[in-house]
N, CA, C and O atoms as CSV, one atom per row, in Angstrom:
chain,resi,resn,atom,element,x,y,z
A,1,MET,N,N,-13.844,-23.195,-44.204
A,1,MET,CA,C,-15.019,-24.243,-43.814
A,1,MET,C,C,-14.774,-24.506,-42.394
A,1,MET,O,O,-13.695,-24.343,-41.824
A,2,ALA,N,N,-15.878,-24.932,-41.864
A,2,ALA,CA,C,-15.995,-25.451,-40.257
A,2,ALA,C,C,-16.028,-26.685,-40.187
A,2,ALA,O,O,-16.597,-27.368,-41.039
A,3,TYR,N,N,-15.345,-27.234,-39.029
A,3,TYR,CA,C,-15.344,-28.595,-38.861
A,3,TYR,C,C,-16.030,-28.900,-37.420
A,3,TYR,O,O,-15.710,-28.235,-36.435
A,4,ASN,N,N,-16.826,-29.765,-37.363
A,4,ASN,CA,C,-17.516,-30.080,-35.929
A,4,ASN,C,C,-16.784,-31.257,-35.301
A,4,ASN,O,O,-16.338,-32.233,-35.905
A,5,ALA,N,N,-16.724,-30.992,-33.878
A,5,ALA,CA,C,-16.285,-31.931,-33.163
A,5,ALA,C,C,-17.527,-32.892,-32.645
A,5,ALA,O,O,-18.691,-32.641,-32.955
A,6,LYS,N,N,-17.208,-33.855,-31.942
A,6,LYS,CA,C,-18.399,-34.914,-31.557
A,6,LYS,C,C,-19.432,-34.320,-30.707
A,6,LYS,O,O,-20.573,-34.781,-30.746
A,7,ASP,N,N,-19.095,-33.208,-29.839
A,7,ASP,CA,C,-19.959,-32.591,-29.150
A,7,ASP,C,C,-20.878,-31.501,-29.797
A,7,ASP,O,O,-21.765,-30.908,-29.183
A,8,GLY,N,N,-20.556,-31.308,-31.121
A,8,GLY,CA,C,-21.119,-30.256,-31.834
A,8,GLY,C,C,-20.452,-28.870,-31.965
A,8,GLY,O,O,-20.885,-28.054,-32.778
A,9,SER,N,N,-19.471,-28.622,-31.220
A,9,SER,CA,C,-18.718,-27.476,-31.246
A,9,SER,C,C,-17.925,-27.261,-32.595
A,9,SER,O,O,-17.408,-28.215,-33.177
A,10,THR,N,N,-17.850,-25.932,-33.079
A,10,THR,CA,C,-17.398,-25.850,-34.457
A,10,THR,C,C,-15.748,-25.431,-34.368
A,10,THR,O,O,-15.411,-24.643,-33.484
A,11,HIS,N,N,-14.907,-25.884,-35.144
A,11,HIS,CA,C,-13.543,-25.425,-35.175
A,11,HIS,C,C,-13.244,-25.222,-36.611
A,11,HIS,O,O,-13.865,-25.679,-37.571
A,12,HIS,N,N,-11.995,-24.319,-36.603
A,12,HIS,CA,C,-11.454,-23.983,-37.911
A,12,HIS,C,C,-10.662,-25.020,-38.769
A,12,HIS,O,O,-10.315,-24.816,-39.932
A,13,SER,N,N,-10.408,-26.214,-38.020
A,13,SER,CA,C,-9.763,-27.078,-38.925
A,13,SER,C,C,-10.011,-28.585,-38.363
A,13,SER,O,O,-10.329,-28.695,-37.179
A,14,ALA,N,N,-9.891,-29.633,-39.087
A,14,ALA,CA,C,-10.328,-30.990,-38.647
A,14,ALA,C,C,-9.347,-31.404,-37.470
A,14,ALA,O,O,-9.761,-32.073,-36.523
A,15,SER,N,N,-8.181,-31.027,-37.556
A,15,SER,CA,C,-7.317,-31.322,-36.602
A,15,SER,C,C,-7.591,-30.787,-35.250
A,15,SER,O,O,-7.388,-31.461,-34.241
A,16,ARG,N,N,-8.100,-29.455,-35.223
A,16,ARG,CA,C,-8.507,-28.829,-34.044
A,16,ARG,C,C,-9.712,-29.578,-33.455
A,16,ARG,O,O,-9.685,-29.915,-32.272
A,17,ALA,N,N,-10.795,-29.856,-34.261
A,17,ALA,CA,C,-11.860,-30.609,-33.751
A,17,ALA,C,C,-11.496,-32.049,-33.222
A,17,ALA,O,O,-12.186,-32.580,-32.352
A,18,SER,N,N,-10.495,-32.609,-33.720
A,18,SER,CA,C,-10.135,-34.092,-33.203
A,18,SER,C,C,-9.416,-33.709,-31.969
A,18,SER,O,O,-9.517,-34.471,-31.008
A,19,LEU,N,N,-8.769,-32.733,-31.870
A,19,LEU,CA,C,-7.940,-32.448,-30.518
A,19,LEU,C,C,-9.153,-32.071,-29.638
A,19,LEU,O,O,-9.058,-32.545,-28.506
A,20,HIS,N,N,-10.153,-31.417,-29.836
A,20,HIS,CA,C,-11.155,-31.175,-28.792
A,20,HIS,C,C,-11.897,-32.484,-28.514
A,20,HIS,O,O,-12.341,-32.660,-27.380
A,21,ASP,N,N,-12.054,-33.337,-29.378
A,21,ASP,CA,C,-12.729,-34.616,-28.944
A,21,ASP,C,C,-11.858,-35.438,-28.059
A,21,ASP,O,O,-12.335,-36.081,-27.124
A,22,GLU,N,N,-10.425,-35.424,-28.379
A,22,GLU,CA,C,-9.614,-36.178,-27.604
A,22,GLU,C,C,-9.464,-35.635,-26.073
A,22,GLU,O,O,-9.533,-36.395,-25.106
A,23,LEU,N,N,-9.276,-34.388,-25.980
A,23,LEU,CA,C,-9.239,-33.694,-24.673
A,23,LEU,C,C,-10.606,-33.837,-23.759
A,23,LEU,O,O,-10.576,-33.904,-22.530
A,24,GLY,N,N,-11.786,-33.871,-24.537
A,24,GLY,CA,C,-12.870,-34.068,-23.888
A,24,GLY,C,C,-13.105,-35.542,-23.261
A,24,GLY,O,O,-13.773,-35.677,-22.236
A,25,GLU,N,N,-12.516,-36.639,-23.937
A,25,GLU,CA,C,-12.464,-37.894,-23.506
A,25,GLU,C,C,-11.562,-38.199,-22.335
A,25,GLU,O,O,-11.826,-39.049,-21.485
A,26,ARG,N,N,-10.414,-37.403,-22.351
A,26,ARG,CA,C,-9.551,-37.395,-21.130
A,26,ARG,C,C,-10.220,-36.889,-19.995
A,26,ARG,O,O,-10.087,-37.480,-18.923
A,27,LYS,N,N,-10.863,-35.960,-20.071
A,27,LYS,CA,C,-11.623,-35.314,-18.875
A,27,LYS,C,C,-12.684,-36.152,-18.333
A,27,LYS,O,O,-12.858,-36.299,-17.123
A,28,LEU,N,N,-13.438,-36.735,-19.296
A,28,LEU,CA,C,-14.534,-37.819,-18.808
A,28,LEU,C,C,-13.949,-38.999,-18.088
A,28,LEU,O,O,-14.446,-39.505,-17.082
A,29,ASN,N,N,-12.849,-39.396,-18.688
A,29,ASN,CA,C,-12.206,-40.676,-18.260
A,29,ASN,C,C,-11.274,-40.413,-16.842
A,29,ASN,O,O,-11.030,-41.340,-16.070
A,30,LYS,N,N,-10.866,-39.231,-16.651
A,30,LYS,CA,C,-10.027,-38.952,-15.483
A,30,LYS,C,C,-10.655,-37.985,-14.514
A,30,LYS,O,O,-10.770,-36.806,-14.850
A,31,PRO,N,N,-11.053,-38.383,-13.378
A,31,PRO,CA,C,-11.696,-37.388,-12.391
A,31,PRO,C,C,-10.621,-36.425,-12.048
A,31,PRO,O,O,-9.463,-36.840,-12.054
A,32,ASN,N,N,-10.874,-35.158,-11.743
A,32,ASN,CA,C,-10.020,-34.211,-11.475
A,32,ASN,C,C,-9.673,-34.339,-9.713
A,32,ASN,O,O,-10.495,-34.050,-8.844
A,33,ALA,N,N,-8.420,-34.783,-9.481
A,33,ALA,CA,C,-8.132,-35.157,-8.068
A,33,ALA,C,C,-7.653,-33.935,-7.429
A,33,ALA,O,O,-7.216,-34.007,-6.281
A,34,GLU,N,N,-7.692,-32.704,-8.114
A,34,GLU,CA,C,-7.384,-31.547,-7.368
A,34,GLU,C,C,-8.581,-30.998,-6.635
A,34,GLU,O,O,-8.406,-30.302,-5.636
A,35,HIS,N,N,-9.909,-31.304,-7.125
A,35,HIS,CA,C,-11.198,-30.691,-6.392
A,35,HIS,C,C,-11.611,-31.733,-5.450
A,35,HIS,O,O,-12.731,-31.518,-4.987
A,36,ARG,N,N,-11.025,-32.828,-5.016
A,36,ARG,CA,C,-11.372,-33.864,-4.200
A,36,ARG,C,C,-10.875,-33.622,-2.813
A,36,ARG,O,O,-9.680,-33.476,-2.556
A,37,ASN,N,N,-11.824,-33.585,-1.939
A,37,ASN,CA,C,-11.475,-33.570,-0.603
A,37,ASN,C,C,-11.301,-34.854,0.036
A,37,ASN,O,O,-12.263,-35.617,0.119
A,38,PRO,N,N,-10.155,-35.171,0.502
A,38,PRO,CA,C,-9.947,-36.592,0.897
A,38,PRO,C,C,-10.538,-36.829,2.445
A,38,PRO,O,O,-10.643,-37.941,2.962
A,39,GLN,N,N,-10.888,-35.613,3.057
A,39,GLN,CA,C,-11.539,-35.938,4.422
A,39,GLN,C,C,-12.945,-36.273,4.335
A,39,GLN,O,O,-13.401,-37.138,5.082
A,40,SER,N,N,-13.796,-35.573,3.358
A,40,SER,CA,C,-15.282,-35.694,3.276
A,40,SER,C,C,-15.555,-36.663,2.290
A,40,SER,O,O,-16.586,-37.334,2.331
A,41,GLY,N,N,-14.600,-36.800,1.296
A,41,GLY,CA,C,-14.854,-37.965,0.174
A,41,GLY,C,C,-15.887,-37.349,-0.809
A,41,GLY,O,O,-16.376,-38.081,-1.669
A,42,VAL,N,N,-16.240,-36.061,-0.731
A,42,VAL,CA,C,-17.029,-35.392,-1.673
A,42,VAL,C,C,-16.096,-34.288,-2.261
A,42,VAL,O,O,-15.348,-33.562,-1.606
A,43,SER,N,N,-16.298,-34.292,-3.794
A,43,SER,CA,C,-15.384,-33.411,-4.464
A,43,SER,C,C,-15.837,-32.011,-4.326
A,43,SER,O,O,-17.045,-31.771,-4.319
A,44,GLY,N,N,-14.922,-31.028,-4.212
A,44,GLY,CA,C,-15.279,-29.497,-3.995
A,44,GLY,C,C,-15.913,-29.105,-2.763
A,44,GLY,O,O,-16.345,-27.954,-2.695
A,45,GLN,N,N,-16.043,-29.909,-1.741
A,45,GLN,CA,C,-16.506,-29.300,-0.515
A,45,GLN,C,C,-15.599,-29.304,0.652
A,45,GLN,O,O,-14.894,-30.302,0.805
A,46,THR,N,N,-15.523,-28.397,1.439
A,46,THR,CA,C,-14.644,-28.310,2.547
A,46,THR,C,C,-15.475,-27.990,3.855
A,46,THR,O,O,-16.562,-27.418,3.780
A,47,GLN,N,N,-14.946,-28.364,4.993
A,47,GLN,CA,C,-15.641,-28.143,6.163
A,47,GLN,C,C,-15.443,-26.568,6.535
A,47,GLN,O,O,-14.357,-25.999,6.420
A,48,ASP,N,N,-16.624,-25.944,6.992
A,48,ASP,CA,C,-16.434,-24.630,7.457
A,48,ASP,C,C,-16.126,-24.631,9.033
A,48,ASP,O,O,-16.858,-25.157,9.872
A,49,VAL,N,N,-14.967,-23.983,9.291
A,49,VAL,CA,C,-14.481,-24.097,10.655
A,49,VAL,C,C,-14.257,-22.713,11.101
A,49,VAL,O,O,-13.310,-22.430,11.835
A,50,SER,N,N,-15.246,-21.700,10.605
A,50,SER,CA,C,-15.160,-20.207,11.089
A,50,SER,C,C,-15.395,-20.080,12.444
A,50,SER,O,O,-15.030,-19.022,12.957
A,51,ASN,N,N,-16.003,-21.047,13.255
A,51,ASN,CA,C,-16.196,-20.951,14.613
A,51,ASN,C,C,-14.940,-21.238,15.519
A,51,ASN,O,O,-14.944,-21.108,16.743
A,52,MET,N,N,-13.905,-21.629,14.790
A,52,MET,CA,C,-12.713,-21.993,15.520
A,52,MET,C,C,-11.600,-20.892,15.506
A,52,MET,O,O,-11.548,-20.186,14.499
A,53,LYS,N,N,-10.618,-20.650,16.616
A,53,LYS,CA,C,-9.696,-19.809,16.332
A,53,LYS,C,C,-8.640,-20.201,15.337
A,53,LYS,O,O,-8.226,-21.358,15.257
A,54,ILE,N,N,-8.163,-19.103,14.493
A,54,ILE,CA,C,-7.323,-19.525,13.384
A,54,ILE,C,C,-6.055,-20.337,13.994
A,54,ILE,O,O,-5.784,-21.377,13.394
A,55,LYS,N,N,-5.381,-20.056,14.917
A,55,LYS,CA,C,-4.399,-20.973,15.400
A,55,LYS,C,C,-4.716,-22.239,15.461
A,55,LYS,O,O,-3.943,-23.095,15.032
A,56,ASP,N,N,-6.066,-22.584,16.077
A,56,ASP,CA,C,-6.467,-24.001,16.180
A,56,ASP,C,C,-6.615,-24.676,14.792
A,56,ASP,O,O,-6.275,-25.823,14.503
A,57,VAL,N,N,-7.257,-23.633,13.890
A,57,VAL,CA,C,-7.363,-24.280,12.371
A,57,VAL,C,C,-5.998,-24.723,11.794
A,57,VAL,O,O,-5.846,-25.820,11.257
A,58,VAL,N,N,-4.982,-23.777,11.939
A,58,VAL,CA,C,-3.822,-24.170,11.496
A,58,VAL,C,C,-3.160,-25.300,12.258
A,58,VAL,O,O,-2.443,-26.028,11.570
A,59,ALA,N,N,-3.254,-25.563,13.441
A,59,ALA,CA,C,-2.738,-26.674,14.141
A,59,ALA,C,C,-3.469,-27.970,13.517
A,59,ALA,O,O,-2.804,-28.968,13.240
A,60,LYS,N,N,-4.874,-27.918,13.302
A,60,LYS,CA,C,-5.604,-29.045,12.814
A,60,LYS,C,C,-5.486,-29.377,11.276
A,60,LYS,O,O,-5.353,-30.534,10.876
A,61,HIS,N,N,-5.538,-28.383,10.520
A,61,HIS,CA,C,-5.730,-28.556,9.000
A,61,HIS,C,C,-4.373,-27.982,8.254
A,61,HIS,O,O,-4.255,-27.999,7.029
A,62,GLY,N,N,-3.473,-27.527,9.055
A,62,GLY,CA,C,-2.227,-26.968,8.292
A,62,GLY,C,C,-2.364,-25.517,7.787
A,62,GLY,O,O,-3.475,-24.993,7.713
A,63,SER,N,N,-1.216,-24.858,7.433
A,63,SER,CA,C,-1.186,-23.601,7.045
A,63,SER,C,C,-2.225,-23.438,5.716
A,63,SER,O,O,-2.530,-24.352,4.950
A,64,ALA,N,N,-2.613,-22.260,5.656
A,64,ALA,CA,C,-3.714,-22.079,4.401
A,64,ALA,C,C,-2.843,-22.052,3.013
A,64,ALA,O,O,-1.757,-21.478,2.935
A,65,HIS,N,N,-3.404,-22.681,2.036
A,65,HIS,CA,C,-2.868,-22.699,0.853
A,65,HIS,C,C,-3.385,-21.630,-0.270
A,65,HIS,O,O,-2.906,-21.494,-1.396
A,66,GLU,N,N,-4.414,-20.945,0.266
A,66,GLU,CA,C,-4.999,-19.850,-0.461
A,66,GLU,C,C,-5.749,-19.029,0.478
A,66,GLU,O,O,-6.569,-19.553,1.232
A,67,ILE,N,N,-5.494,-17.596,0.485
A,67,ILE,CA,C,-6.171,-16.640,1.372
A,67,ILE,C,C,-6.734,-15.454,0.628
A,67,ILE,O,O,-6.023,-14.942,-0.237
A,68,HIS,N,N,-7.763,-15.031,0.835
A,68,HIS,CA,C,-8.513,-13.849,0.160
A,68,HIS,C,C,-8.746,-12.748,1.296
A,68,HIS,O,O,-9.130,-13.025,2.432
A,69,ILE,N,N,-8.476,-11.536,0.859
A,69,ILE,CA,C,-8.659,-10.512,1.835
A,69,ILE,C,C,-9.387,-9.484,0.964
A,69,ILE,O,O,-9.000,-9.066,-0.127
A,70,LYS,N,N,-10.559,-9.126,1.654
A,70,LYS,CA,C,-11.583,-7.992,1.010
A,70,LYS,C,C,-11.844,-6.811,1.750
A,70,LYS,O,O,-12.643,-6.892,2.683
A,71,HIS,N,N,-11.300,-5.723,1.487
A,71,HIS,CA,C,-11.407,-4.456,2.371
A,71,HIS,C,C,-12.604,-3.538,1.834
A,71,HIS,O,O,-12.786,-3.233,0.655
A,72,ASP,N,N,-13.319,-3.192,2.839
A,72,ASP,CA,C,-14.302,-2.133,2.657
A,72,ASP,C,C,-14.076,-1.055,3.527
A,72,ASP,O,O,-14.741,-0.904,4.552
A,73,HIS,N,N,-13.153,-0.277,3.168
A,73,HIS,CA,C,-12.485,0.799,4.070
A,73,HIS,C,C,-13.736,1.861,4.560
A,73,HIS,O,O,-13.851,2.298,5.705
A,74,ALA,N,N,-14.520,2.125,3.567
A,74,ALA,CA,C,-15.879,3.252,4.077
A,74,ALA,C,C,-16.572,2.447,5.051
A,74,ALA,O,O,-16.852,3.010,6.109
A,75,GLY,N,N,-16.945,1.095,4.885
A,75,GLY,CA,C,-17.879,0.466,5.771
A,75,GLY,C,C,-16.955,-0.058,7.202
A,75,GLY,O,O,-17.454,-0.442,8.259
A,76,GLY,N,N,-15.732,0.033,6.937
A,76,GLY,CA,C,-15.006,-0.377,8.157
A,76,GLY,C,C,-14.869,-2.009,8.346
A,76,GLY,O,O,-14.559,-2.588,9.387
A,77,MET,N,N,-15.128,-2.501,7.282
A,77,MET,CA,C,-15.162,-4.161,7.369
A,77,MET,C,C,-14.166,-4.679,6.424
A,77,MET,O,O,-14.104,-4.343,5.242
A,78,HIS,N,N,-13.360,-5.549,7.033
A,78,HIS,CA,C,-12.382,-6.296,6.433
A,78,HIS,C,C,-12.410,-7.805,6.537
A,78,HIS,O,O,-12.175,-8.393,7.593
A,79,HIS,N,N,-12.686,-8.369,5.471
A,79,HIS,CA,C,-12.912,-9.870,5.410
A,79,HIS,C,C,-11.798,-10.685,5.040
A,79,HIS,O,O,-11.098,-10.345,4.086
A,80,VAL,N,N,-11.541,-11.790,5.731
A,80,VAL,CA,C,-10.362,-12.674,5.291
A,80,VAL,C,C,-11.167,-14.134,5.271
A,80,VAL,O,O,-11.936,-14.582,6.121
A,81,THR,N,N,-10.765,-14.676,4.112
A,81,THR,CA,C,-11.057,-16.149,3.893
A,81,THR,C,C,-9.866,-17.003,3.597
A,81,THR,O,O,-9.140,-16.768,2.631
A,82,SER,N,N,-9.647,-18.072,4.489
A,82,SER,CA,C,-8.490,-18.852,4.271
A,82,SER,C,C,-8.969,-20.331,3.826
A,82,SER,O,O,-9.950,-20.878,4.329
A,83,HIS,N,N,-8.272,-20.832,2.962
A,83,HIS,CA,C,-8.509,-22.175,2.565
A,83,HIS,C,C,-7.404,-23.098,3.030
A,83,HIS,O,O,-6.245,-22.813,2.730
A,84,HIS,N,N,-7.685,-24.240,3.778
A,84,HIS,CA,C,-6.689,-25.194,4.367
A,84,HIS,C,C,-7.140,-26.359,3.923
A,84,HIS,O,O,-8.179,-26.480,3.274
A,85,LYS,N,N,-6.253,-27.443,4.303
A,85,LYS,CA,C,-6.680,-28.838,3.665
A,85,LYS,C,C,-7.829,-29.358,4.324
A,85,LYS,O,O,-7.821,-29.747,5.491
A,86,GLY,N,N,-8.825,-29.362,3.563
A,86,GLY,CA,C,-10.156,-30.037,3.986
A,86,GLY,C,C,-11.062,-28.990,4.809
A,86,GLY,O,O,-12.097,-29.376,5.353
A,87,ALA,N,N,-10.647,-27.689,4.876
A,87,ALA,CA,C,-11.507,-26.873,5.613
A,87,ALA,C,C,-11.242,-25.435,5.131
A,87,ALA,O,O,-10.210,-25.118,4.539
A,88,HIS,N,N,-12.298,-24.541,5.440
A,88,HIS,CA,C,-12.013,-23.085,4.878
A,88,HIS,C,C,-12.538,-22.327,6.406
A,88,HIS,O,O,-13.297,-22.876,7.205
A,89,HIS,N,N,-12.018,-21.137,6.555
A,89,HIS,CA,C,-12.107,-20.176,7.648
A,89,HIS,C,C,-12.569,-18.840,7.232
A,89,HIS,O,O,-11.861,-18.272,6.400
A,90,LYS,N,N,-13.542,-18.278,7.620
A,90,LYS,CA,C,-13.922,-16.929,7.341
A,90,LYS,C,C,-14.091,-16.066,8.681
A,90,LYS,O,O,-14.646,-16.479,9.699
A,91,SER,N,N,-13.544,-14.853,8.520
A,91,SER,CA,C,-13.490,-14.051,9.745
A,91,SER,C,C,-13.750,-12.470,9.108
A,91,SER,O,O,-13.450,-12.178,7.951
A,92,THR,N,N,-14.321,-11.578,10.017
A,92,THR,CA,C,-14.437,-10.050,9.734
A,92,THR,C,C,-13.529,-9.312,10.664
A,92,THR,O,O,-13.400,-9.687,11.829
A,93,HIS,N,N,-12.952,-8.363,10.227
A,93,HIS,CA,C,-12.140,-7.404,11.344
A,93,HIS,C,C,-12.438,-5.837,11.032
A,93,HIS,O,O,-12.769,-5.358,9.947
A,94,GLY,N,N,-12.261,-5.249,12.112
A,94,GLY,CA,C,-12.328,-3.846,11.993
A,94,GLY,C,C,-11.257,-3.003,11.483
A,94,GLY,O,O,-11.496,-1.798,11.406
A,95,SER,N,N,-10.144,-3.423,11.131
A,95,SER,CA,C,-9.233,-2.754,10.565
A,95,SER,C,C,-8.356,-3.588,9.508
A,95,SER,O,O,-8.317,-4.816,9.580
A,96,ALA,N,N,-7.728,-2.947,8.628
A,96,ALA,CA,C,-6.879,-3.571,7.712
A,96,ALA,C,C,-5.648,-4.416,8.318
A,96,ALA,O,O,-5.233,-5.495,7.894
A,97,ASP,N,N,-5.221,-3.758,9.281
A,97,ASP,CA,C,-3.960,-4.307,10.047
A,97,ASP,C,C,-4.540,-5.490,10.599
A,97,ASP,O,O,-3.971,-6.522,10.244
A,98,GLU,N,N,-5.643,-5.649,11.469
A,98,GLU,CA,C,-6.182,-6.909,11.865
A,98,GLU,C,C,-6.200,-7.839,10.933
A,98,GLU,O,O,-5.668,-8.934,11.114
A,99,ALA,N,N,-6.787,-7.525,9.878
A,99,ALA,CA,C,-7.050,-8.578,8.774
A,99,ALA,C,C,-5.852,-9.113,8.270
A,99,ALA,O,O,-5.741,-10.324,8.084
A,100,HIS,N,N,-4.874,-8.253,8.014
A,100,HIS,CA,C,-3.535,-8.785,7.559
A,100,HIS,C,C,-2.873,-9.611,8.693
A,100,HIS,O,O,-2.268,-10.648,8.423
A,101,MET,N,N,-2.979,-9.184,9.865
A,101,MET,CA,C,-2.495,-10.196,10.999
A,101,MET,C,C,-3.002,-11.426,10.909
A,101,MET,O,O,-2.272,-12.417,10.888
A,102,HIS,N,N,-4.345,-11.492,10.844
A,102,HIS,CA,C,-5.198,-12.768,10.722
A,102,HIS,C,C,-4.621,-13.576,9.607
A,102,HIS,O,O,-4.165,-14.702,9.805
A,103,ALA,N,N,-4.641,-12.995,8.417
A,103,ALA,CA,C,-4.160,-13.614,7.270
A,103,ALA,C,C,-2.748,-14.354,7.465
A,103,ALA,O,O,-2.469,-15.481,7.055
A,104,GLY,N,N,-1.938,-13.495,8.165
A,104,GLY,CA,C,-0.503,-14.091,8.287
A,104,GLY,C,C,-0.645,-15.351,9.274
A,104,GLY,O,O,-0.004,-16.380,9.063
A,105,MET,N,N,-1.369,-15.237,10.176
A,105,MET,CA,C,-1.509,-16.530,11.191
A,105,MET,C,C,-2.223,-17.645,10.465
A,105,MET,O,O,-2.046,-18.822,10.780
A,106,ALA,N,N,-3.090,-17.243,9.421
A,106,ALA,CA,C,-3.786,-18.497,8.749
A,106,ALA,C,C,-2.566,-18.977,7.597
A,106,ALA,O,O,-2.702,-20.036,6.983
A,107,ALA,N,N,-1.653,-18.294,7.431
A,107,ALA,CA,C,-0.517,-18.828,6.481
A,107,ALA,C,C,0.592,-19.542,7.288
A,107,ALA,O,O,1.565,-20.121,6.805
A,108,GLY,N,N,0.283,-19.407,8.592
A,108,GLY,CA,C,1.441,-20.102,9.478
A,108,GLY,C,C,2.691,-19.342,9.835
A,108,GLY,O,O,3.703,-19.896,10.263
A,109,MET,N,N,2.555,-17.867,9.610
A,109,MET,CA,C,3.707,-17.086,9.812
A,109,MET,C,C,3.736,-16.800,11.189
A,109,MET,O,O,4.864,-16.789,11.680
A,110,ASN,N,N,2.720,-16.547,11.998
A,110,ASN,CA,C,2.734,-16.153,13.447
A,110,ASN,C,C,1.435,-16.609,14.074
A,110,ASN,O,O,0.337,-16.156,13.750
A,111,THR,N,N,1.637,-17.545,15.003
A,111,THR,CA,C,0.363,-18.061,15.731
A,111,THR,C,C,0.009,-17.204,17.138
A,111,THR,O,O,-0.887,-17.509,17.925
A,112,GLY,N,N,0.845,-16.160,17.256
A,112,GLY,CA,C,0.513,-15.290,18.238
A,112,GLY,C,C,1.224,-15.812,19.701
A,112,GLY,O,O,1.348,-15.080,20.683
A,113,ASP,N,N,1.603,-17.041,19.642
A,113,ASP,CA,C,2.217,-17.626,20.868
A,113,ASP,C,C,3.643,-17.276,20.992
A,113,ASP,O,O,4.127,-17.358,22.121
A,114,GLU,N,N,4.455,-16.871,19.938
A,114,GLU,CA,C,5.802,-16.624,20.036
A,114,GLU,C,C,5.916,-15.183,20.562
A,114,GLU,O,O,4.945,-14.433,20.462
A,115,GLU,N,N,6.978,-14.802,21.075
A,115,GLU,CA,C,7.364,-13.402,21.515
A,115,GLU,C,C,7.881,-12.659,20.451
A,115,GLU,O,O,8.652,-13.242,19.689
A,116,GLU,N,N,7.599,-11.445,20.242
A,116,GLU,CA,C,8.092,-10.565,19.160
A,116,GLU,C,C,9.414,-10.365,19.335
A,116,GLU,O,O,9.800,-9.951,20.428
A,117,THR,N,N,10.423,-10.648,18.193
A,117,THR,CA,C,11.624,-10.615,18.227
A,117,THR,C,C,12.170,-9.173,17.582
A,117,THR,O,O,11.582,-8.718,16.601
A,118,GLU,N,N,13.207,-8.531,18.107
A,118,GLU,CA,C,13.626,-7.275,17.544
A,118,GLU,C,C,14.312,-7.434,16.315
A,118,GLU,O,O,14.962,-8.466,16.152
A,119,THR,N,N,14.273,-6.598,15.451
A,119,THR,CA,C,15.036,-6.513,14.140
A,119,THR,C,C,16.404,-6.004,14.621
A,119,THR,O,O,16.494,-5.447,15.715
A,120,PRO,N,N,17.502,-6.189,13.798
A,120,PRO,CA,C,18.750,-5.532,14.188
A,120,PRO,C,C,18.695,-4.015,14.133
A,120,PRO,O,O,19.423,-3.412,14.921
A,121,ASP,N,N,17.831,-3.237,13.203
A,121,ASP,CA,C,17.590,-2.087,13.167
A,121,ASP,C,C,16.777,-1.521,14.510
A,121,ASP,O,O,17.045,-0.394,14.928
A,122,GLU,N,N,15.938,-2.213,15.059
A,122,GLU,CA,C,15.125,-1.829,16.250
A,122,GLU,C,C,16.280,-1.886,17.414
A,122,GLU,O,O,16.385,-0.978,18.239
A,123,ALA,N,N,16.983,-2.829,17.407
A,123,ALA,CA,C,18.041,-3.034,18.548
A,123,ALA,C,C,18.992,-1.828,18.468
A,123,ALA,O,O,19.284,-1.236,19.507
A,124,ALA,N,N,19.510,-1.421,17.228
A,124,ALA,CA,C,20.460,-0.342,17.187
A,124,ALA,C,C,19.916,0.974,17.661
A,124,ALA,O,O,20.582,1.718,18.381
A,125,ASN,N,N,18.611,1.277,17.224
A,125,ASN,CA,C,17.832,2.408,17.478
A,125,ASN,C,C,17.770,2.473,19.110
A,125,ASN,O,O,17.996,3.594,19.566
A,126,GLU,N,N,17.528,1.551,19.955
A,126,GLU,CA,C,17.382,1.217,21.246
A,126,GLU,C,C,18.847,1.746,21.922
A,126,GLU,O,O,18.883,2.581,22.826
A,127,ASN,N,N,19.866,1.210,21.417
A,127,ASN,CA,C,21.164,1.421,21.777
A,127,ASN,C,C,21.671,2.947,21.622
A,127,ASN,O,O,22.468,3.416,22.435
A,128,GLU,N,N,21.185,3.672,20.572
A,128,GLU,CA,C,21.535,5.077,20.314
A,128,GLU,C,C,20.773,5.804,21.327
A,128,GLU,O,O,21.295,6.765,21.891
A,129,GLN,N,N,19.559,5.422,21.613
A,129,GLN,CA,C,18.633,6.288,22.374
A,129,GLN,C,C,19.357,6.120,24.045
A,129,GLN,O,O,19.457,7.073,24.818
A,130,GLU,N,N,19.729,4.954,24.305
A,130,GLU,CA,C,20.535,4.783,25.679
A,130,GLU,C,C,21.742,5.506,25.724
A,130,GLU,O,O,22.038,5.993,26.815
A,131,GLU,N,N,22.508,5.682,24.765
A,131,GLU,CA,C,23.610,6.319,24.745
A,131,GLU,C,C,23.564,7.861,24.620
A,131,GLU,O,O,24.525,8.571,24.917
A,132,GLY,N,N,22.454,8.302,24.189
A,132,GLY,CA,C,22.412,9.716,24.160
A,132,GLY,C,C,22.059,9.990,22.657
A,132,GLY,O,O,22.423,9.306,21.701
A,133,GLN,N,N,21.231,11.190,22.627
A,133,GLN,CA,C,20.870,11.631,21.141
A,133,GLN,C,C,22.077,12.312,20.556
A,133,GLN,O,O,22.848,12.969,21.256
A,134,GLY,N,N,22.231,12.138,19.217
A,134,GLY,CA,C,23.282,12.473,18.463
A,134,GLY,C,C,24.692,11.918,18.691
A,134,GLY,O,O,25.621,12.369,18.021
A,135,ALA,N,N,24.879,11.041,19.528
A,135,ALA,CA,C,26.130,10.293,19.808
A,135,ALA,C,C,26.278,9.132,18.909
A,135,ALA,O,O,25.386,8.315,18.677
A,136,ILE,N,N,27.508,9.122,18.406
A,136,ILE,CA,C,27.900,8.092,17.445
A,136,ILE,C,C,28.098,6.787,18.242
A,136,ILE,O,O,28.947,6.842,19.131
A,137,PRO,N,N,27.430,5.595,18.057
A,137,PRO,CA,C,27.705,4.302,18.600
A,137,PRO,C,C,29.119,4.077,18.745
A,137,PRO,O,O,29.745,4.283,17.705
A,138,GLY,N,N,29.854,3.684,19.814
A,138,GLY,CA,C,31.056,3.071,19.946
A,138,GLY,C,C,32.166,4.114,19.942
A,138,GLY,O,O,33.343,3.755,19.970
A,139,MET,N,N,31.768,5.569,19.905
A,139,MET,CA,C,32.645,6.543,19.949
A,139,MET,C,C,32.633,7.341,21.201
A,139,MET,O,O,33.174,8.447,21.187
A,140,ALA,N,N,32.051,6.878,22.325
A,140,ALA,CA,C,31.917,7.574,23.413
A,140,ALA,C,C,33.189,7.427,24.372
A,140,ALA,O,O,33.224,8.024,25.448
């Protein structure tokens, strides 16, 4: 036997239809705060800041909370879309590496202002090259 909820949807049991009605009433009475943009006052809309540099977007709107990268290797186009608080930024790059670097900057990982630091492995490799090929470090 089928049971109908208030909106006409069919369910396998009366309790399921009742639950459907209850959940529907909760959604109607409680606006979804997650989709509301506090800056614009309009739910679901964010400001397009694609004309800004990504480091300026991060400085103004904070690190991205969502990033999408779409690769078209055959066409040589790599698209990055980042979503920040109250804003979104879109960019197109000529290589996958550039797109991933841009995504990292959008996430706040590297703004491009910092000097690159060496990893311990890179520093060890430089020391080996200075001491001579095949030499064991510290054994000279």
